[in-house]
N, C-alpha and C positions, 0 to 999 in steps of 0.2 A: 245691408240688404231688405230691399226695401218688398214685399210683392204685392201684387195687384189683386181686390178683388171686384169685380163685375156687379157694381150695387144699382142694379134697375131697377131689382125684386128679386123678393124670393131672402134664402139664410147666408145672406152677406154680412151679416152684423156677427154670429154664429163662429160663420167661418175666420173671420178676426178676431172674435175671443180665441179662439183655438191658437192662431198663431201667435197671440200673444202669451198664452200659456206655456209656449216653446223660446219664449225670446226672439221675437220675429213682429217687424213690424208692417200691418198691413193697411195697405191706401185703396180707398174707396175709390172705383173708376165708372166715370159716367158718358167722361168726353172724348173724343180719340186722342189728341193731345197728351192728356194723364197717363197713357202708355209708355209714350217716353220716360218717364222718371222710375216705371220699377222693369224688374229684369225677369219677371214670372208673374203668372195668372191665375185666378182659381175662377171657374164660372162658376156661379153655387146653383142649389138646387131652388126649385120655385113653378112658375107655370110657364113653360115652354114658348108656349103663343103670346101670350103680355109681353114677356122677355123678348122673344125679338120684333114683337112690334115697335115695342119703345127702341131697344138696338136701332134700327132701321129709322126711326126717327130724330133720333143723334149722328146720324149719319157712321153708325160703330162698326158694319160690316164690315170694308175696305180695312180699315185700320186692322182690327181682330186677325185679318184673313195676314194679313203683312208680320203681324206680329207671330204665327205661326210661323210660316214661309221664312223668319228670320233665324226660326230654330230654338226659339224660349220656349222655355217649357211653358205647358198649359196642364189643366186639370179641370175637368169639367168633371160635377156630382149629379149625380139625377138628372136636372134637364140638362145642366150644360153639360154630360154626357150626349145628349141628343143634339144642342148641338154641334159637336166635334165630328159625329157620325158623316160616312158619305155619304147614305142612306137611312131613312128611316120610313117605316111603314105605321099603318092605325091611326093615322095621321087625321086632324080634323078635314072636312072640305076645303080644298084647296092648298093643305100645308102648310109649313114655315119653312123659310128660310133659314139654310144650314150653313156653319161656316167649313163644314166638312175637314179631312184630314186622318182621322179615323177610319181605316180599313174596314168598317163595320155597318150589318144593319142593324139597325136598332127598332125595336117592336114600342113604340111610346103607349104609356100608361098598360101594359104587359098585364101587369096582378091586378089591375081594376082601378075605381075608383078610390076617394079618399074611406070609404069604407072597410077596404081592402089591404088597408096599411098592415104592417107587421113587423117583427124584429124577430131575427135567425142568427142564430151562430153560425157564421159562414169560414170553411178551413181556408187560410193567408198563409201557404206555407213560406213563400217568398217574402212577403210582409216579416214574418216570424224572425226569417234566417239575418235579413240585414235591419231589422228592429229591436229585435229581441220581447221578450214576453211571450204569451199564449200560443201557440198553433192556432185556436179561432177568433175572430173579431164578431163582435157585438152588431149586426146589422141593422140600420133602419131604412125599411122601407115604407115610403110614404109617395102611393099614387106613383109607383116604381117605373121605370122603362126596366127592356131586357137587350140583351143580346144576342142575336138568334143567329148570327154569323161573323166570324171572322177570318179576314186575311191572310195571307201565310207570313208574312210579316208583323203580323199583331202578336204580342206575350200574352198570355191566358193568366191572370195572376190569380181568379178564382171563378167558382161555378157554382150551379145552386139549385137542387134537385127542385121538378116543380111538383108540388101534391098531387096525387089526379083525384080530389075531391074538386067537383063541379066550383064550390064557393072563392077557393083561391087560384082559379084558372083567368088567361084572361078575357075580362066582362067584353071582347070585339064581339060590332053587333054584324061580323062577316060570320055565318055560320060553316063557311070553309078553314078560314082561321081558326078558329076555335078549333074543330076536328085535328088540326095541326098540330096542335098545342106541342113543344118538344118536353120531355122526360128532365130534359138540365138543361139549362140558360148558363150564358155567359153572364158575370155583372160586372167585374172588375180587368179592365186593360191595360197595357201599355204597348206605343209605338213611336221610336223615337225620342221624339220632347214632348209627347203626348198621353197625360194620362187619363182613365175612367171608372166613374165608381156610379154603380146606379142607385147607389145605399147612402147613405147620408153620414158619413165619417165625422162630420160640423157636430152633431146631435147626441154627440157620445163622449165621457171624461177620454176614451181614450184618444191620443194625438199621434197614433204610429204612423196611420198616412197623412199626419201634415210632415211630419221627421222625413218618411219617405220620398214624400213630394220634393221637399229641401235638397237632399241629395241630388237630385234630378236636376235642382236648378246649379247647385256645386257642380255636377258633372258636366253642363252646358257652358259653364263661364269656363272650365279648365280646357276645354275641346276651343271656346273661343281665343283664349287666350295663347294654346298650344300655334294654332291655326296661322298667327301673326309674328309667332319666335321668327325673330332673325329677319325680318322683312324690313326694313330702310325705312323711316318715313320721309319726309322730304323734303328734311333738313339736310338727311347724309347723301343726298342724290349728287352727284357731281353735276355742274351745271353745263357742262359744253356736252352729256353726250348725245348721241346722235337720236332724233326722232323718226323711229320709222309707222309708215301706214299703212 
């Protein structure tokens, strides 16, 4: 099995290294045709506006949307999560193109700029149940977004309380957005074939999120094979069957 990692900008090398540690080949993806060789895709963290511009230059958006619609597993971390969201707020003027698919509203750079990066122990009961290990995961938050709203079909995997002191709140220029900062935000979600984390699991030695994603890949492959089970190929069809239009 080969897992693609979008390699336009950001921490794609770290994801490939994490996959290697659990015995999986990571393939750098930069062109639409390269997606045909992989069964799943990771969209890494980085600078989302820059990644969007490079993706647009290489005409990647149509191919990425088709990849998602085919039901192939896709995991977005940090900037990658912004790409997968149906809606993003707190963006720069003009915004950026989104892939969509995750029924979420994401606030870009919710926790602030580079100076407000931090680490936190995050409760991850679903991850621990599936992958073992401790009930918490050391989340690395670097200019991280946050999920403000999630639709009814979205499974919430982790949330984080927002400290009340102003230094760790969103540094949005919009005072109204600041006053509406929630007490808790969603930081990890799953919806069908899509996984999203606002933090960077690839920057830790804990590979459980990568293992969790690989189980999603395995489940998708099983569903794909079962849906075609018992369906004859062309060589098994009788040549004289009538054709109805």
